[in-house]
N, C-alpha and C positions, 0 to 999 in steps of 0.2 A: 379591498383586497380579497382575492378568492380564498376559499376554505383550504385548498391544498397549500397555498403559499403561507397562510397563517400557521398551519400545522407544521410545515417544514421549518419555518422561522422559529417556532417554539422548540422543536427538537434540536435544532442547531444551537440554540441559546444555552443549552445545558450540556456541559462537558461530560457529566456522568450519566446523561440521558434523562428521560422524563417518564414517569409512570403513565401508562395508557389511560388509566382511570382519572388521572389528573389532566392529561392532555386534552381530552374532549371538553372538559369543563373550562379550561383556560382558553381554548379556541372558540368556546361558545357555540358548539355544534353538538348534535346528538351522537351518542356512542356508536350507533350503526354506521353513520356517515364517516365518523372518525376511523372506525375499523376498516371500512372499504378503502379509505385513503392510505392507511398504514399497510394494508395488503398490497396495494399498488406499488407503494414505495419499496416494500420488501422485495417484490418481484423484480423491480428495476435495480435492486442492489444499492439503493440510496440509504437505507436504514437497516439496522439489525434489531431483532426482537428477542428478549430473553425473559422466560417465565420467572415471576417473582410473587411474593406474598406481601400484601399491604393491609395491616390491621385484620389479619385472618382471611382476607379475600384474595383470590387468585387474580393477578393482573400481569402485565408485561412491562419491562423497562425497554423503552425505545431509544436507540442511540443512532446518531448520524454516522455514516460510514465515510471516512475521508478517502477520496480516490488518490492513489499514489501512482504517478506515471512511471513506468519502468524506464530506467536509465540505460541508454545504449552505451555499451562498453567499447572503447576504441583500443584494440590491441596492436595497432599498426606500429607503434614504437618498439614493440617486442618482436616484430617480424622482419626478416630479410627474405624477400620472395615468399616462399611457403614454409620457411624455417623459423621456429621460435628461438629467442635468445636462450643459450644454454644455461643461463643463470636463473631462468624462470623455473621455479620449483626445485632448484639444485639444493642438495643438503650437504654437499662437500664444503669443507673449510679449506679454501685455497687462497693463493695470492693471485689476484687477477692478472698480473704481468706474466705469470707462469702457467696459466690455465690453458691447456691445449684446445678444449672445446670452444672456449671464448675466443681464442686467437683465430681459429678456423671460421667462426661466425663473423668476426670483424673483417677478415680477409674477403669473405663472401660479400659483406656489406660494401666494401670498397670496390670490388669487381662489378657489382650490380649497378653502381652509379653511373 
């Protein structure tokens, strides 16, 4: 297994992250190589690095960054043509059967079909 794969696997295995001074020891690589790998991962957005102190020595906590795919929102059920449902964002307390804006919207919905 390649050093980068080992380092990434170790980082991913810790929910709260892993200290950099522990990481290079666990990965059994020298600290300079570990630092270069971490720099690369940080530039790629794969990991985050936060400064921390361990037994009086300055180090970094390395955490894996989960990628969250943006969800595409579908507003088509709220639209008739280019007109949003009047209930969207409405703050009025009304009875739907007697709401003029809603009635107009429904009539447009029927006409557009």
